[in-house]
N, C-alpha and C positions, 0 to 999 in steps of 0.2 A: 530566368523568366518568372515574373510574378504569377501567383496563382490565378489572378483575375485576367491574365493574358492568355490563358488556355481555354480553348473552345471545348466545352464539356457537354456532350449529348447524353446526359445521364439522368434526366428527369422522367420518371415513369408516366405512362398513360393515365394511371389512376388519379394523379393529382390534376392533370389537365381535364380529366373527365368530370371532376367535381365542378370545375368552372363551366364546362359544357352543359352539365345538368342544370346548374343554376340559371344560366341564360335561357335554356330551353323552357324552364318554368316561367320565364318572363317574356316568352314569345319570340326569342331570337334563335335561329337555326345554328347548329354547331358549325356547319360549313361556312357560315358568315364570319365566324371568329377566325377561321384558318385561311380565309381567302387571300391568295397571293403568297402564302408562305410555303406552298408545296408540301403540306402535311396531311391533307385530308385522307389520302389512301392509307398512309402508315398509321395514323391515329385511329381511324375507324376500322381498320382491317386486322390489327394484331394486338393481342393482349401484352406483348413484349415491347411494344413501340416506346421509344424514348425521344425526347426533343431537347434541343439546346435550351439553356436558361434564357437566352435572348429571345428565342421563339416563344417560350413559355411566358416571358415577360410581355411580349407583344400581344399574346392571346389574353393575358390578364388585363392589360391596358385597354384592349378593344372591348372586353366584357364590361369594364367600368364605363367606358364611353357609350356603349350601346344600351346599357341598362340604366345609366345615370346614377349608379350606386357606387360611390367611392369606398363603401364598407365591404367590398368584395372579399377582402382577406378574412374578416370576421365570418362572413357567410360560409365560405368553403371550409374554414376551420371548424365551425359548428357542425357542418355536414360530414366531417371526417369521422372515421372510426378505426378500430384496430385493423380491419381488413384493408382500409385505405393505404396502410403502410406496408402491405405485403408481408413477406417473411420477417422483416424487421419488427413489425408489430406483433406477429405471431410468436417470434422468439422472445420478445420482451414479456408477453403475457405468460409464456410457458416457463420463464425463469423461476428460480426458487424464491427469490426476494426481489423487491424493487431495486435495491442496490445493484444486484447482479443484472437485472433487466436494463437498467440505465447504462451500465457498462457495455452490455450487448448492443444497445441502440447506438451508443457513441462509436463503437468499433465499425458498425456496418452502415452508419448514416451516409457515407459517400455513395452507396448504391442507390440511395433515394434522392438526396439533395446535396450534391457535392460542393455547393458553394456555401454551405453552413457547417459549423463545427460546434461541438458541445464542450463545456467545461463544467464538471460536476464537483461540488464540494458541500460541506456542512458549515453553516453560519449560525452558531448558537443552537437554538432548537429548530432551526429551519434547514431543510435540504434544498439546495439551489442547483437548478439546471440552467446554466448561463449559455445563451446562444450567440455565437459570433459569426459575422459574415466575412468570408475570405475572398469575396469577389464583389465588384461594384454592382449592386442590384438596381441602380438607376432610379427612375421615377416611381417604381412600384416597390421600393424598399420597405416602406411602412406596411403596405398590404402583405408583403411576403412574411414579415415578422408577425403580423397579426394572425395570418393563417397558421404559421408554424407554432407559435406560442399556444394558441388555442388548441391546435392539433395535439401538441405534446400534453397539455393539461387533460384533454379528453382521453388520450391513450393511457396515461398514468391512472386516471380515475377508473377507467374501465378495467384495466389490468388488476387494480387493487381490490376490486369486488367489495367495496364498502369499508376498507381499512381507513379511509379518510373521506371527507365530504367536500363539496364545492366551496363551502364556507371556510374551509381550512386552506384554501389556495389563494395565492396572489400572483398576478402577472405584472412584470415590470417592463416598461418600454423606455428607450433612450431618446424619445422625441416628444414634442408637446402633444397634449391631448387633441385628437382630431375632432372636427365639428360633428362628424357622424357618430362618434362614440355614444352619444346620448340615446341613439336609436337601438343600441345593443346592450346597454348597461344591465338591463334586467335579465339578459340571457347569458351573461358572462360572470366569472368570478371577479373578485376585487381586482381592479387594474390601477396601477400607479404610473403616471407618465412623467417625462423629464428626469428619469433616473440615469444612473451612470452606465447601465447596460441593460440588455434584454434578458429577462429571466422568468423561469417558472419556479415558484417557491411553495413548499408544502411541509408538513411536520416531519422532522427527521426521525421521530419515534417510530414511524412505520417502515423505515428503510429495510430493516432486517426481519420483519415479520414474514412468515411463510405465505406465499401467494397460493390461493385456492386452486389455480389451474396449472401449478408447477408440473413440468413433465421433462425430465432430463433427456429422454430419447428425442423428443420433439425439438429441444434446443440443439442437440447434436446434429440432427438432420438439417435444421435451418442454418446452422453454422457452416456445415460442409458446403451447402449450396451457395451461400453468400460469399464464402471465401473464393469459390470459383468465379462468381460474378465480379468480385473485386479485381481478379486477375484479368478477366475479359475487358472490363472497363479501363483498366490500366493500359492494356494494349491499344484500345481505341483512342484514349487520350494521347498516348505517345504518337500514334500515327497522325492524329489531327494536329498536334502541336508541331510536328515536323513539316507537314504540308503548309500549315499556316505560317510558320517561320519563313518559308520560301516565298510565300505570297506577300508578306508584309515588306514592302520596299520603300525606302525613304524618297526615292525619285518618282513615286507615283505610278510606276509601270508594274502591271500585274500579269505575270506570265501565264500561259495556258497549261493545260494538263500535261501535254507532252514535255514541255520544258521543265515543269515541276518534277515529273517522274525522272527525267534525266538527272536533275540535281540530287535526287534521292537515290540514285543508282538502281533504278528499277524500270522495267518497261511500262508503257502506258497501260497495257493490258493487265499486268500484275497489280499496278496501283489501283485500277478500277476494281479488280477482284477483291483486293484487301479492303477497300472502302465499302464495297457492297456487302462484304461479310459482316461488317459492323453497322450496316444500315445507314450509311452516309453517302454523299456524292460530292464530287469536286465542285459542282455548281453551288451547292449549299454552303460549302466552306468559303468559297469566294464571295458569295452573297454576304456571309457573316462578316468577313474582313471589310468589304466595301461599306456595309452598314455602320460598323463600329468606327471606321475612319471618317465617314460622313458626319456622324454625330460628334466626333472629336473636333473636326474642322469647324462645324457650325457652332459648337459650344465654346471653343477655346481660341479661335482666330477671327480676324476681321475680314476674311476672304469673302468675296461676293458669291452668290449662288452660282453664277457662271464660272467663277474660278474654281469653286469646289467641284463642280461637275467636270470641268476639264482635268483637274487634279486626279479624279477618280477614273478618268478614261471614257467618260460619256461624250457622245458626239455633240450634244447640245443640252442646255439646261432643262428642256422639256422632258427629255428621256430620263434625266437624273431625278426630276421631280416625280415622275411616275414611279420610278423604282423606290424612291424614299417613302412615298405614300404607301406602297405595297408593304414596306417593312414596318412602318410606324403608324399608319392611318393618319398622318399629318404631312403637310407640305414642309419643305425646308425652311421657308420664311416663318411659318407659324411655329415650327419647332424652336427655331432660334429665338423668336419673340417670347415664347412661354418658358424657356429654359435658360435664359441669360443669367449670369451671375452664379447661381447655385448649381447649374447643370441639372436642374430638375430634382435634386435630392433635398430632402428636408434637413435642415441644419441640426446637428446634434447639440 
């Protein structure tokens, strides 16, 4: 199974909160962003809440539509700080050097953004943190990279406490310069678009300089906690992958919870308990499967809306349209019209 085929509910509340805070400053209530996604209670009620990348993407897309600002990635990246990244940011800041801190961040990034990976190396006099996407980020791919690249730049700059300056940094993007970049140019370090990969580049000379906030005990404490979190997330992803594997059927029939539990050799009660332990529900997993299948059928086939609805088990096209709008804030026909050919992704 490809990494982008696994439903990963591992995006922390703090990142979604950056989006909620921005739209609130622009007169949009947080509940509006999460309408129809079944996330309001978990997001607003628990500091440990996590959401799937699909739901996070839907929230980001809604924020863009509701505020009219496609530069949302830059906005939330600029609003991020060390604390936004939780113990990963704390551990990086407390590392003895930036080299060790980047290794720490690379190791534990799956606890924050499991659909991204880091590749760190030195290119001449430049240290390079290259960011790779290991899952399809869809139509918010560019904004996701803009948020993360700017976030990494700010995290490194804040952790270094003056070892290098904004003028020493370059951000590289593997897509063309967006029209909205001009609005942010003065607030960002040098950015270069149309490059081969997405990178944060800064002077390699600072990599092994001692960090002012170095604290070996703090790093050890953060490491112990994050190792446990990786185990928990791994258990969650395994359960989700197993449930989703049963739900994804080529004949278009989607079994209920009881049948899925039977195929996984557990009782419905045990399955509910295991999912509740990890903060997920069968309905949410099924919704994710249906949403992804709907998007695939609309993007990659010539099936009519009625045929797609029937394929997904909806009694009529109207019910499917309502569900699709709840998932994407778009109708099936509008989504198909706006995402034909490229599937909504910016060409590399």
